[in-house]
C-alpha positions, 0 to 999 in steps of 0.5 A: 500500500502507499505511504498514505495510511492510518498508522496512528491514533491521532490520525484515527481520531481525525477519521472518527471525528470526520466520519461521525460528527454527531457526538452520540453517534461518535461515542457509539462508533468508538465503542464498537470499534473498540472491540477490535484491538482487544486480543493479542493477535489483533494487529495494526489497530489504527489502520484496521479501525479506519478500514472498518469505517471506510468499508462501513461507509461511516454508517454506524449501523454497519460497523458491528458486522465489519468489526466482527470480520476484522476480529476474525481476520483483519486482513479480509477487512484491509483487502476490502478497504485498500485493495478493492479493485485488484482483489476482485480482478485477481486473475488479471495479475497473470492474464493481463499484468498491465491492466492489473497494475492499473487497478493497483494504482487506482486502488492506491490513489483511491485509498490515499485520497480517502485518507487525505480527505479524512485526516485533513 
């Protein structure tokens, strides 16, 4: 992934504040997101929590399902958030490497733009 990713709690706080401007909804979102990161095997907590928000499209009603996915295997959530196009078209990596590379670049651009928008 590109250098534009959520790696700090400071950036995650910005994402949460922007995604959930209403204080009551934000509190609920924080409680739901807090379920990821409670186990020793949970990795990259800020990045994964931000990915949950992105995939849920900042809809607090959708968070629980994506938190459950992350708690099961956080990599699935990262694929949905950061590698969407290339993962849906993985056969292109072998069959049409140039087209696959364009999808990789598109995913990187889209995710980088989202991170920038959510952390400014």
